[in-house]
C-alpha positions as CSV (number, residue, x, y, z in Angstrom):
1,M,8.4,-2.6,16.3
2,A,4.9,-3.1,15.0
3,A,1.8,-2.3,17.0
4,P,0.3,-5.2,18.9
5,V,-2.8,-6.8,17.4
6,P,-5.8,-5.5,19.4
7,L,-8.1,-8.0,21.2
8,R,-11.8,-8.2,20.4
9,P,-13.9,-5.7,22.3
10,D,-16.8,-8.2,23.1
11,F,-14.8,-10.0,25.8
12,D,-13.2,-8.9,29.0
13,A,-10.7,-10.4,31.5
14,A,-13.5,-11.5,33.9
15,L,-15.3,-13.4,31.2
16,L,-12.1,-15.1,30.0
17,R,-11.3,-16.2,33.5
18,T,-14.8,-17.6,33.9
19,L,-14.4,-19.5,30.6
20,A,-11.0,-20.8,31.8
21,R,-12.6,-22.2,35.0
22,R,-15.2,-24.1,33.0
23,S,-12.8,-25.4,30.4
24,R,-11.4,-29.0,30.5
25,D,-8.6,-28.3,28.0
26,P,-5.4,-27.3,29.8
27,D,-4.0,-25.6,26.7
28,Q,-7.1,-23.5,26.2
29,I,-7.1,-22.6,29.9
30,R,-3.5,-21.4,29.7
31,R,-4.2,-19.3,26.6
32,L,-7.4,-17.8,28.1
33,L,-5.5,-16.8,31.2
34,A,-2.7,-15.2,29.2
35,L,-5.3,-13.2,27.1
36,A,-7.1,-12.2,30.3
37,G,-3.8,-10.7,31.5
38,I,-3.7,-8.7,28.3
39,Y,-7.3,-7.4,28.9
40,D,-6.1,-6.4,32.4
41,G,-3.4,-4.3,30.9
42,V,-0.2,-6.4,31.3
43,S,2.3,-6.3,28.6
44,R,2.5,-8.9,25.9
45,S,5.8,-10.1,27.3
46,Q,4.2,-10.6,30.7
47,A,1.3,-12.4,29.0
48,A,3.8,-14.6,27.2
49,R,5.3,-15.5,30.6
50,I,1.8,-16.3,32.0
51,G,1.3,-18.6,29.0
52,G,4.8,-20.0,29.1
53,V,5.5,-19.2,25.5
54,G,7.1,-16.6,23.3
55,L,5.7,-13.3,21.9
56,Q,4.9,-14.8,18.5
57,S,2.7,-17.5,20.1
58,V,0.8,-14.9,22.1
59,R,0.3,-13.0,18.8
60,D,-1.0,-16.2,17.1
61,W,-3.4,-16.7,20.1
62,V,-4.7,-13.2,19.7
63,V,-5.3,-13.6,16.0
64,S,-7.0,-17.0,16.5
65,F,-9.1,-15.6,19.4
66,N,-10.2,-12.6,17.3
67,A,-11.2,-14.9,14.4
68,R,-13.0,-17.7,16.3
69,G,-13.4,-16.6,19.9
70,P,-12.5,-19.0,22.8
71,A,-13.0,-22.0,20.5
72,G,-10.1,-20.7,18.4
73,L,-7.7,-21.4,21.4
74,I,-8.4,-25.2,21.4
75,N,-5.8,-27.3,19.6
76,G,-7.3,-28.8,16.5
77,K,-6.5,-32.2,15.0
78,A,-3.7,-32.0,12.6
79,P,-4.9,-32.7,9.0
80,G,-2.3,-35.4,8.5
81,R,-0.8,-36.6,5.3
82,R,-3.0,-36.7,2.2
83,F,-3.9,-40.0,0.7
84,I,-1.6,-41.4,-2.0
85,L,-4.6,-42.8,-4.0
86,D,-7.4,-40.5,-4.8
87,R,-11.1,-41.5,-4.9
88,E,-11.1,-42.8,-8.5
89,Q,-7.9,-44.8,-8.0
90,R,-9.3,-46.4,-4.8
91,Q,-12.4,-47.3,-6.7
92,A,-10.3,-48.9,-9.4
93,L,-8.3,-50.8,-6.8
94,R,-11.6,-52.0,-5.1
95,E,-12.9,-53.3,-8.5
96,I,-9.7,-55.1,-9.4
97,V,-9.5,-56.8,-5.9
98,E,-13.2,-57.8,-6.0
99,Q,-12.9,-59.2,-9.6
100,G,-9.8,-61.1,-8.7
101,P,-6.8,-61.6,-11.0
102,I,-7.0,-63.0,-14.5
103,A,-4.0,-65.4,-14.8
104,A,-3.5,-64.7,-18.5
105,I,-3.5,-60.9,-18.0
106,H,-2.1,-60.4,-14.5
107,G,0.2,-63.4,-14.3
108,V,-1.0,-64.4,-10.9
109,V,-3.8,-66.7,-9.6
110,R,-4.5,-64.7,-6.4
111,W,-3.7,-61.2,-5.3
112,R,-0.8,-60.6,-3.0
113,L,0.2,-57.2,-1.7
114,V,3.3,-57.2,-3.9
115,D,1.2,-58.0,-7.0
116,L,-1.2,-55.1,-6.1
117,V,1.7,-52.7,-5.6
118,Q,2.9,-53.7,-9.0
119,W,-0.6,-53.2,-10.5
120,V,-0.9,-49.8,-8.9
121,F,2.4,-48.7,-10.3
122,E,1.6,-50.0,-13.8
123,E,-1.9,-48.5,-13.8
124,F,-1.3,-45.1,-12.1
125,R,2.5,-44.7,-12.0
126,L,2.4,-44.4,-8.2
127,A,5.0,-46.0,-6.0
128,I,3.3,-47.2,-2.9
129,S,4.7,-49.5,-0.2
130,K,3.1,-52.8,0.8
131,Q,2.4,-51.5,4.3
132,T,0.6,-48.4,2.9
133,L,-1.4,-50.5,0.4
134,S,-2.3,-52.9,3.2
135,R,-3.6,-49.9,5.3
136,E,-5.6,-48.6,2.3
137,L,-7.2,-52.0,1.7
138,R,-8.1,-52.4,5.4
139,A,-9.7,-48.9,5.3
140,M,-11.7,-50.0,2.3
141,G,-13.0,-53.0,4.3
142,F,-10.8,-55.8,2.9
143,R,-9.0,-58.3,5.1
144,K,-6.2,-60.6,4.4
145,L,-7.6,-64.1,4.0
146,S,-5.6,-67.2,3.2
147,A,-6.8,-70.7,2.5
148,R,-6.2,-73.3,5.1
149,P,-3.3,-75.5,4.0
150,R,-4.1,-79.0,3.1
151,H,-1.7,-81.9,2.6
152,Y,-1.7,-83.2,-1.0
153,A,-2.1,-86.8,0.2
154,Q,-5.0,-86.2,2.5
155,N,-7.7,-88.8,2.1
156,E,-11.2,-87.3,2.5
157,Q,-13.0,-90.6,3.2
158,L,-10.6,-91.6,6.0
159,A,-10.8,-88.1,7.5
160,D,-14.7,-88.3,7.5
161,A,-14.6,-91.8,9.0
162,F,-12.3,-90.7,11.8
163,K,-14.6,-87.7,12.6
164,K,-17.7,-89.9,13.0
165,T,-18.8,-90.3,16.6
166,S,-19.4,-93.8,18.0
167,R,-21.8,-94.7,20.7
168,S,-21.0,-93.5,24.1
169,A,-18.9,-96.0,26.1
170,W,-19.9,-94.8,29.5
171,R,-23.0,-95.8,31.3
172,P,-24.7,-94.1,34.3
173,S,-23.8,-95.6,37.6
174,P,-26.5,-97.8,39.1
175,R,-28.6,-96.1,41.7
176,R,-27.7,-96.9,45.3
177,S,-30.4,-98.3,47.4
178,A,-31.3,-96.7,50.7
179,A,-30.1,-99.8,52.5
180,S,-26.5,-99.6,51.2
181,R,-26.1,-96.1,52.4
């Protein structure tokens, strides 16, 4: 069995317990208390029981604590999945969306997501779903807009005449005299 990784000498159990009292992160508190137990001389197995984890997790906490101090015991945000399109590809997508399609070249008169998915595949040889491309476009500041549908037989003049307001049909009530009250 390998020797346990030693803890940094610039901290002690009392300081770790003080930091645990001040912390608002429950995971960091649990880790600080487990490491405070190690500073007090308990075994790593007992520290693992204090933290509610296995020995490997305690070792990882010690390594992280030695490298970054108490801040190393806070859960960081996971990096997440990398973007499918890189910066240059997103810039090319932005330009093609802003320019709009050319019917003779692109075969469409307006961009739909399926058309843009096809364009991305033809241009960069990347397979991307409509949902992912929609998320990318929203992240770039684009929104889905569609023209308001209009009936082919709509008469503009009749619609305008209908919208015009006529004189008001109501009149204010006559004032009552003091004698009629």
